[in-house]
C-alpha positions in Angstrom: 10.1 -55.1 14.6 14.1 -53.5 13.6 14.9 -52.2 16.4 18.7 -51.0 15.8 17.5 -48.6 12.6 14.6 -47.5 14.6 16.7 -45.9 17.1 18.6 -44.8 14.9 15.1 -42.8 13.7 14.5 -41.7 16.8 18.0 -39.5 17.2 17.8 -38.1 13.6 14.4 -37.2 14.2 13.7 -38.7 10.8 9.8 -37.7 10.5 9.5 -40.1 7.8 9.4 -42.7 10.0 5.8 -40.7 11.3 3.4 -44.1 10.5 5.5 -47.4 11.3 5.8 -46.5 15.3 6.3 -45.1 18.2 8.8 -44.6 21.1 8.1 -44.5 24.8 10.0 -43.2 27.7 9.6 -45.3 30.5 11.5 -42.2 33.1 8.8 -40.5 31.6 6.1 -41.9 31.1 5.5 -40.0 27.5 5.2 -42.0 23.9 5.9 -39.8 20.6 6.3 -39.8 17.2 10.3 -40.5 15.7 10.3 -37.1 14.3 9.2 -35.3 17.8 12.0 -32.4 19.1 11.7 -33.3 22.4 14.9 -34.1 24.0 16.2 -37.4 22.7 16.3 -39.7 25.4 18.3 -42.4 26.4 18.6 -45.3 24.5 17.8 -47.2 27.7 14.7 -45.8 28.9 12.7 -46.5 25.0 10.4 -49.3 24.8 9.5 -49.6 20.8 5.5 -50.2 19.8 4.0 -50.5 16.6 0.8 -48.1 17.5 -0.3 -45.3 19.9 -2.9 -47.9 21.4 -0.2 -50.2 21.8 1.9 -47.3 23.9 -0.9 -46.2 25.8 -2.5 -49.7 27.1 1.1 -49.7 28.2 0.3 -46.9 30.5 2.2 -44.2 28.5 0.6 -40.8 27.6 1.0 -38.9 24.3 3.1 -36.8 23.7 2.1 -32.8 24.1 4.9 -31.5 21.6 4.3 -34.1 18.5 0.7 -35.3 19.4 1.7 -38.9 18.8 -2.3 -39.6 18.6 -3.7 -37.4 16.3 -3.9 -39.1 12.4 -0.7 -38.9 10.6 -2.2 -38.1 7.4 -5.0 -35.2 8.7 -2.2 -31.9 7.3 -5.0 -29.2 8.6 -5.4 -30.5 12.2 -1.0 -30.7 12.2 -0.6 -27.5 10.4 -3.7 -25.7 12.6 -1.8 -27.0 15.8 1.1 -24.9 14.2 -0.6 -21.9 14.1 -1.8 -22.1 17.2 1.3 -22.2 18.6 2.9 -18.8 16.5 -0.1 -16.7 17.8 0.9 -17.9 21.4 4.4 -17.3 21.0 4.4 -14.3 17.8 6.6 -12.3 20.6 9.2 -14.7 21.0 11.1 -14.5 17.1 13.2 -16.8 17.4 11.3 -19.6 18.4 9.1 -18.1 15.0 11.8 -18.7 12.9 11.4 -21.6 9.8 14.2 -23.3 11.0 13.2 -23.5 14.6 9.2 -24.2 13.6 10.1 -27.0 10.8 12.6 -28.8 13.9 9.6 -28.4 16.0 7.2 -29.7 14.2 9.7 -33.0 12.9 10.2 -31.4 9.1 12.6 -30.5 7.1 12.2 -26.4 6.9 11.9 -27.4 2.7 8.8 -29.5 3.3 7.2 -27.5 6.2 7.4 -24.5 4.3 5.8 -26.1 0.6 3.0 -27.9 3.5 2.0 -24.7 5.5 1.6 -22.7 2.3 -0.6 -25.6 0.8 -2.7 -26.3 3.7 -2.9 -22.8 5.1 -2.9 -20.6 1.8 0.0 -18.5 2.6 4.1 -18.9 3.6 4.9 -19.0 7.3 6.8 -15.8 7.6 3.2 -14.2 6.1 1.2 -15.9 8.4 3.7 -14.9 11.2 3.7 -10.6 9.9 -0.8 -11.6 9.4 -0.9 -12.5 13.4 1.6 -9.1 14.5 -0.2 -7.1 12.3 -3.4 -8.1 14.2 -1.5 -8.5 17.6 -0.3 -4.7 16.8 -3.5 -3.5 16.1 -5.7 -5.2 19.2 -3.2 -3.7 21.7 -3.2 0.0 20.2 -6.8 -0.6 20.2 -6.8 -1.4 23.8 -4.9 1.2 25.0 -1.1 -0.1 25.1 1.7 3.1 24.2 2.5 2.6 21.0 6.0 1.3 22.3 4.6 -1.8 24.5 2.4 -2.8 21.5 5.4 -3.0 19.1 7.5 -5.0 21.8 4.6 -7.7 22.5 3.7 -8.2 19.0 6.8 -9.2 18.2 9.1 -6.7 16.6 12.7 -6.1 17.1 12.8 -2.9 16.4 10.1 0.2 16.1 11.6 0.9 13.0 10.2 -2.8 11.8 7.2 -2.0 12.6 7.0 0.3 11.1 8.4 -1.1 7.9 6.2 -4.0 8.0 3.2 -2.4 9.0 2.9 1.0 6.9 2.0 -1.7 4.2 -0.6 -3.1 6.0 -2.7 -0.9 7.3 -2.0 2.0 5.1 -0.5 3.8 8.1 1.5 3.8 10.8 0.8 2.1 14.5 1.4 5.7 16.3 -1.0 7.0 13.6 -3.2 3.9 13.8 -3.5 4.2 17.2 -4.4 7.9 17.3 -7.7 6.9 14.9 -6.0 7.5 11.2 -3.9 11.2 12.7 -2.2 12.6 10.4 -3.4 10.6 7.1 -4.8 13.1 5.0 -8.3 11.2 3.0 -9.9 13.2 0.5 -13.7 12.5 -0.8 -15.9 13.2 -2.7 -20.0 11.9 -3.5 -21.8 11.7 -6.7 -25.6 10.6 -7.7 -26.0 7.1 -9.4 -28.5 5.2 -10.7 -27.6 3.4 -7.6 -27.7 5.7 -4.8 -25.0 8.4 -3.3 -21.7 7.2 -4.2 -18.9 8.1 -1.5 -15.0 7.3 -2.9 -11.9 8.5 -0.7 -8.6 8.4 -1.6 -5.7 8.4 0.1 -2.3 9.3 -1.5 -2.2 5.1 -2.4 -5.9 4.9 -4.4 -9.1 4.2 -3.0 -9.7 3.2 0.8 -13.6 3.7 0.9 -16.4 3.1 -1.8 -19.7 2.9 0.0 -23.0 2.9 -1.3 -25.7 5.0 0.8 -28.7 7.8 0.9 -27.3 10.5 1.3 -23.7 13.3 1.8 -24.2 12.8 5.6 -24.9 9.8 6.2 -21.7 8.6 4.5 -19.5 10.9 5.7 -20.3 9.9 9.0 -19.2 5.7 8.3 -16.2 7.1 6.2 -15.5 9.3 10.4 -16.9 6.0 11.9 -13.7 4.5 9.7 -10.9 6.5 9.9 -11.9 8.8 13.7 -9.2 11.4 13.4 -7.8 11.5 10.4 -7.9 14.8 8.0 -11.1 14.7 5.8 -10.6 16.8 3.6 -14.1 17.3 0.6 -13.3 17.7 -2.6 -14.2 20.7 -5.0 -14.6 20.7 -8.7 -12.9 20.8 -10.6 -11.2 17.5 -9.1 -7.8 16.9 -9.4 -6.6 15.3 -12.4 -6.0 11.4 -11.4 -8.7 11.3 -8.8 -11.0 13.0 -11.7 -10.5 10.1 -13.2 -11.2 7.4 -10.8 -13.8 8.7 -10.1 -15.6 9.1 -14.6 -14.2 5.3 -14.8 -16.7 4.9 -11.9 -19.3 6.8 -12.8 -19.2 5.3 -16.2 -19.7 1.8 -15.2 -22.7 2.8 -12.6 -24.2 4.5 -15.3 -24.4 0.9 -17.5 -20.3 0.1 -19.0 -19.4 -3.3 -18.7 -16.3 -3.6 -17.6 -14.9 -1.7 -14.3 -11.2 0.5 -15.5 -8.4 -0.3 -12.9 -8.6 1.8 -10.1 -5.8 1.6 -7.7 -7.2 0.8 -4.3 -5.4 1.4 -0.7 -6.4 -2.2 0.9 -6.2 -2.5 4.8 -6.1 -6.2 6.1 -5.8 -9.2 7.7 -3.2 -11.2 4.8 -6.4 -13.4 4.3 -8.8 -10.6 3.6 -6.0 -9.0 1.7 -5.7 -12.7 -0.6 -9.4 -12.6 -0.9 -10.2 -9.3 -2.0 -7.1 -9.1 -4.2 -8.7 -12.7 -5.5 -12.2 -10.8 -6.2 -10.0 -7.7 -8.4 -9.2 -10.8 -10.9 -13.2 -12.2 -11.4 -13.9 -10.7 -15.0 -17.5 -8.6 -15.5 -20.2 -11.4 -16.5 -18.8 -14.2 -14.1 -19.2 -15.5 -10.9 -18.1 -17.3 -8.6 -19.5 -19.0 -5.0 -17.7 -18.7 -1.6 -16.0 -21.9 -1.9 -14.8 -21.9 -5.1 -13.3 -19.0 -3.6 -12.1 -20.6 -1.1 -10.7 -23.5 -3.8 -9.2 -20.7 -5.6 -7.2 -19.0 -2.9 -6.3 -22.5 -1.6 -8.2 -22.5 1.4 -10.7 -25.2 0.3 -12.5 -25.2 4.4 -11.9 -21.5 4.7 -16.0 -20.5 2.6 -17.4 -19.1 5.8 -14.3 -17.1 5.6 -13.9 -16.0 3.2 -18.5 -14.5 3.3 -17.2 -12.6 6.2 -13.8 -11.2 4.4 -16.2 -10.0 1.8 -18.9 -9.0 4.2 -16.1 -6.2 5.7 -14.9 -5.4 2.3 -15.0 -1.3 2.4 -14.5 -0.1 -1.5 -17.7 -1.6 -2.9 -17.1 -1.9 -7.2 -13.5 -1.7 -7.7 -13.2 -4.7 -5.2 -16.0 -6.5 -6.7 -17.3 -8.6 -3.8 -20.9 -8.3 -5.2 -20.1 -11.2 -7.6 -18.9 -13.8 -4.9 -22.4 -15.4 -4.7 -24.0 -18.7 -3.4 -23.2 -22.3 -3.5 -27.1 -22.8 -4.4 -28.0 -19.8 -7.1 -28.8 -17.6 -4.0 -27.5 -14.3 -4.5 -26.1 -14.1 -0.2 -25.6 -11.1 1.5 -24.2 -7.8 0.2 -22.9 -4.9 2.9 -25.4 -2.0 0.5 -27.7 -3.8 0.0 -28.9 -7.4 -2.3 -31.0 -5.1 -5.0 -27.7 -3.1 -5.2 -26.0 -6.9 -5.8 -28.7 -8.1 -8.3 -28.4 -5.1 -10.3 -24.7 -4.3 -10.3 -25.0 -8.2 -11.5 -27.6 -7.9 -14.2 -25.8 -5.1 -15.7 -22.1 -7.0 -16.0 -24.5 -9.7 -17.8 -24.1 -11.9 -15.3 -25.2 -15.5 -15.5 -28.0 -16.3 -12.6 
């Protein structure tokens, strides 16, 4: 036991020594990992132990900050704690900067960023922005004033919130609070071999492609998604760009094997966007299981969350969630009916 060297590791908060020892602070009755970001104790009050069990046997309790009783090799558990911290402190901008987060969890900024992305699937900044957006949307849905919801979600200014969230939501916070007010959405329906389909678009691209039994049913769904948007039915002749999108979708539903790329206006959480963008890379004639999608986006334990993202997809075919099946080869669910999913895969020539 090299106490002099171990003390230097404590002074330097050197996380490389995490698996070598823990140290107890006799004045507080707590034991910590060497990389812990808690206030540095006086040397005379420190006692060293090779394991957490030895420290606990000596009457000390584990630090709530560095959690020395948790297995240091369990990175998923460690970064789950990071994610919980971010959610609890989303309104504290300073605490969520990379330097502050990495120091709190006893890592260098480079190591923290690399490990976070490997475990969580997005960068710390992307995760923070996703949580802020969720917090902002929750506040607006619960009736908070727009300005209050913006600052409670951790945005430093209204302008920053409007810049950041319009890309995520497809609309400004004020428009979202008003259920899409001031957003114009054009729509049209067509009869296809798979039933009536509605296509609706903002100026960014398709925001709604769904199957139903009638135009009235589909229009009710569109109004539910965007209750205060200006919904404008298109009459023939359609604008050239929109007509092109309808023509591509119609050709595909009538038997053309591959759908030509159509611009989409995706609105969702960071995780949902990651799943939906990956789905767009799966070629016609190929299928992936929910677990394969989870692995492909870097989150192998998120199989159920992937299934949830597929179920939440509001843009059928152009975001091809029908190409995701169960691991045992079963079709799994489909928002617009398993029969339609089977027909789509059969038309694409996907292997069973």
